[in-house]
C-alpha positions in Angstrom: 0.0 0.0 0.0 1.5 3.3 -1.0 1.4 6.0 1.6 2.2 9.7 1.0 4.6 11.4 3.4 3.2 12.8 6.6 4.2 15.8 8.8 5.1 14.2 12.0 5.2 17.4 14.0 1.7 18.5 13.1 -0.3 15.5 11.9 -3.6 16.9 13.1 -3.6 19.6 10.6 -3.6 17.1 7.8 -6.4 14.9 9.1 -10.0 15.5 8.1 -12.6 15.0 10.8 -16.0 13.8 9.7 -19.4 14.2 11.3 -19.7 13.7 15.0 -22.7 12.6 17.0 -22.9 13.2 20.7 -26.6 12.9 21.5 -28.0 10.0 23.4 -30.2 8.8 20.5 -27.9 6.6 18.5 -28.6 6.5 14.7 -29.7 3.0 13.7 -28.0 2.7 10.3 -25.6 5.3 8.9 -25.3 4.9 5.1 -22.0 5.4 3.2 -23.5 8.3 1.2 -23.4 10.3 4.4 -19.8 9.5 5.3 -17.1 12.1 4.5 -14.4 10.8 2.2 -16.3 7.7 1.0 -17.4 7.4 -2.6 -19.9 4.5 -2.8 -20.7 5.2 -6.4 -17.1 4.2 -7.3 -17.6 0.9 -5.4 -20.7 0.2 -7.4 -19.1 0.9 -10.8 -15.8 -0.7 -9.9 -16.3 -3.0 -7.0 -13.3 -4.4 -5.2 -13.2 -8.2 -5.0 -12.5 -8.4 -1.3 -12.8 -12.1 -1.4 -10.4 -12.9 -4.2 -7.8 -10.3 -3.3 -5.7 -10.6 -0.2 -6.8 -8.4 2.8 -4.8 -7.8 5.9 -7.1 -8.0 9.0 -6.2 -7.3 12.6 -7.3 -6.0 15.9 -5.7 -3.6 18.3 -6.5 -2.4 21.9 -5.1 1.1 21.6 -5.9 2.1 25.2 -6.9 5.6 24.0 -7.4 7.7 20.8 -8.5 10.8 22.7 -5.9 13.0 21.1 -6.8 14.2 17.6 -3.1 14.4 16.6 -0.4 12.1 18.0 -2.6 9.1 18.8 -4.4 9.2 15.4 -1.1 9.7 13.7 0.3 6.6 15.4 -2.8 4.6 14.3 -2.4 5.9 10.7 1.3 5.1 10.4 1.0 1.7 12.1 -1.7 0.6 9.8 0.3 1.7 6.8 3.5 0.1 8.1 1.9 -3.3 8.3 -0.3 -2.9 5.2 -3.5 -3.4 7.2 -6.8 -3.0 5.3 -9.3 -3.8 8.1 -8.4 -3.1 11.7 -10.7 -3.4 14.7 -9.8 -0.9 17.4 -10.9 -1.2 21.0 -10.7 1.2 24.0 -10.6 4.3 21.8 -11.9 6.4 24.8 -13.5 8.7 22.2 -17.0 9.8 23.3 -19.8 9.9 20.7 -20.0 8.6 17.2 -17.7 10.0 14.5 -15.8 9.4 11.3 -12.2 10.5 10.9 -10.2 10.7 7.7 -6.7 9.8 8.5 -3.6 11.2 6.8 -2.8 7.9 5.0 -6.2 8.2 3.2 -7.9 5.6 5.5 -11.1 6.0 7.4 -11.7 5.5 11.1 -15.3 4.9 12.3 -15.7 5.3 16.1 -18.6 4.2 18.3 -18.2 5.6 21.8 -20.2 6.5 24.9 -22.9 9.1 24.5 -22.7 10.4 28.1 -19.4 12.1 27.5 -17.3 9.7 29.6 -14.1 8.8 28.0 -14.1 5.1 28.6 -14.6 2.0 26.4 -15.2 2.9 22.7 -14.7 0.8 19.6 -13.7 1.6 16.1 -12.9 0.2 12.7 -10.1 1.4 10.4 -10.6 0.9 6.7 -7.6 1.5 4.4 -7.7 3.9 1.5 -7.9 0.9 -0.8 -11.2 -0.4 0.5 -12.9 2.5 2.3 -15.2 3.1 -0.8 -16.5 -0.4 -0.2 -18.4 0.8 2.9 -22.1 0.2 2.6 -23.2 1.3 6.0 -22.4 1.0 9.7 -24.4 0.8 13.0 -22.8 2.3 16.1 -24.5 -0.2 18.4 -22.8 0.9 21.7 -19.5 1.8 23.2 -18.7 -1.9 23.0 -20.0 -3.0 19.6 -19.8 -1.6 16.1 -21.3 -3.3 13.0 -20.0 -2.4 9.5 -21.0 -3.8 6.1 -18.7 -3.8 3.1 -19.5 -4.2 -0.5 -17.6 -6.8 -2.5 -17.9 -8.0 -6.1 -19.5 -11.3 -5.4 -20.4 -11.4 -1.7 -20.6 -8.7 0.9 -18.7 -8.8 4.3 -20.2 -7.9 7.7 -17.5 -6.8 10.2 -18.2 -6.6 13.9 -15.8 -4.9 16.3 -16.4 -5.8 20.0 -14.9 -5.0 23.3 -16.1 -7.5 26.0 -16.2 -6.8 29.8 -13.2 -7.9 31.7 -13.0 -11.3 33.4 -13.6 -9.5 36.8 -16.8 -7.8 35.6 -20.1 -9.0 37.1 -22.1 -11.7 35.3 -24.9 -9.3 34.4 -22.5 -7.1 32.4 -21.2 -10.2 30.5 -24.6 -11.6 29.8 -25.9 -8.2 28.6 -22.9 -7.9 26.3 -23.3 -11.3 24.6 -27.0 -10.8 24.4 -26.5 -7.6 22.5 -23.9 -9.2 20.3 -26.3 -12.0 19.5 -29.0 -9.5 18.6 -26.5 -7.8 16.2 -25.6 -11.1 14.5 -29.2 -12.1 14.1 -29.7 -8.9 12.1 -26.8 -9.5 9.7 -27.5 -10.5 6.1 -27.4 -14.3 6.1 -25.4 -14.5 2.9 -22.6 -12.2 4.1 -19.2 -13.4 5.2 -18.9 -12.5 8.9 -15.8 -11.2 10.5 -15.7 -10.4 14.2 -12.6 -8.9 15.9 -11.7 -7.1 19.1 -10.6 -7.5 22.7 -12.8 -10.2 24.3 -10.7 -10.5 27.4 -11.0 -14.2 26.6 -8.4 -17.0 27.0 -9.5 -20.0 24.9 -8.3 -23.5 25.3 -6.1 -25.4 22.9 -8.1 -28.6 23.5 -10.4 -28.6 20.5 -11.9 -32.0 20.8 -15.2 -30.7 22.0 -14.9 -27.5 19.9 -14.5 -28.7 16.4 -14.9 -25.9 13.9 -14.7 -23.2 16.7 -11.0 -23.4 17.6 -7.9 -25.0 16.4 -5.3 -26.7 18.6 -2.8 -23.8 18.8 -4.1 -21.4 21.4 -1.6 -20.0 23.7 -3.5 -21.4 26.7 -4.3 -24.9 27.7 -7.5 -24.0 29.5 -10.1 -21.3 29.0 -11.2 -18.6 31.5 -14.9 -17.7 31.9 -14.8 -15.1 29.2 -13.1 -17.7 26.9 -15.9 -20.2 27.5 -18.5 -17.5 26.7 -16.7 -16.6 23.5 -16.5 -20.2 22.4 -20.1 -20.7 23.1 -21.0 -17.6 21.1 -18.9 -18.7 18.1 -20.4 -22.2 18.2 -23.9 -20.7 18.1 -23.1 -18.3 15.3 -20.8 -20.6 13.3 -17.6 -18.7 13.7 -14.0 -19.9 14.0 -11.4 -18.2 16.2 -8.6 -17.6 13.7 -5.7 -17.2 16.0 -6.0 -20.8 17.2 -5.6 -22.3 13.8 -1.9 -21.6 13.2 1.2 -23.1 14.8 3.4 -20.2 15.9 5.9 -19.8 18.7 4.2 -18.8 21.9 6.0 -15.5 21.9 4.1 -14.6 18.7 0.7 -15.6 20.1 0.3 -13.2 23.0 -1.8 -10.0 22.6 -1.5 -8.6 26.1 1.4 -8.3 28.5 1.2 -7.2 32.1 3.1 -4.1 33.2 5.8 -6.1 34.9 6.2 -8.2 31.8 5.7 -11.5 33.6 2.2 -12.4 32.3 1.3 -12.7 28.6 -2.1 -13.7 27.4 -4.0 -14.1 24.1 -7.2 -12.3 24.7 -7.7 -10.3 21.4 -9.2 -12.4 18.6 -10.2 -12.3 14.9 -13.1 -14.7 14.1 -14.5 -15.6 10.7 -17.5 -17.5 9.4 -16.6 -21.2 9.8 -17.4 -21.9 6.2 -14.6 -19.5 5.2 -11.9 -20.3 7.8 -9.7 -21.8 5.1 -9.3 -18.3 3.6 -7.3 -17.2 6.6 -3.6 -17.0 6.2 -1.3 -16.0 9.1 1.0 -13.0 8.5 3.8 -14.3 10.7 
């Protein structure tokens, strides 16, 4: 992916900020025709074949994108560095709902809290190459964002999710997965489904009872409570947890490290429709 040079000192001046929603009434569906910097007509006349062409997909807990300059600049340059086309972003800490044109030509869609509190928040980055494929998005909550992309033969529904922590109360976890199930039930049945984000979920490497849901290469030998909930959800909605399919060194499997560096866990995941799991190819 070609990226034009950026002004590292003043990146915010070169970033376009789209519409922002801060009221408590969330829009149900936001069409691409209303999104700054997206040309859906181009996608219709010259649709990308997102299925045939290789796409780099990832997820990143950024801990904060509050700043409109340095943090967004870091997101922009990191996505360009690794050639990422679709990136689920969690813990943006950006309140409200907004769309941001990044300096690399990509688009960030954010779904945050509507009470002004700078906590939680999820987003989806789309590269310059595929942002015109956006059909619509639904900012479900500060923990869930649903985005639909147009492709030449079959469309893709992408869900970004940020689950409650393992220590959260059971009601919060139940409410989260109930809302996530409601979102999945409303997705077009023929779409390929991608789900990515921070699920605070350690899943087991023992896949004997979870055929089609996990492979045998998780970092962990046993699942925590959040991991069991994620596996149950994936089994119900026919999803496969991609990071468990590939044999890597353990050092390459971890997605979170404790401040003291002594604990490494694999709690961020990319999931795909089970019928399409063979399309996943590891980057490492």
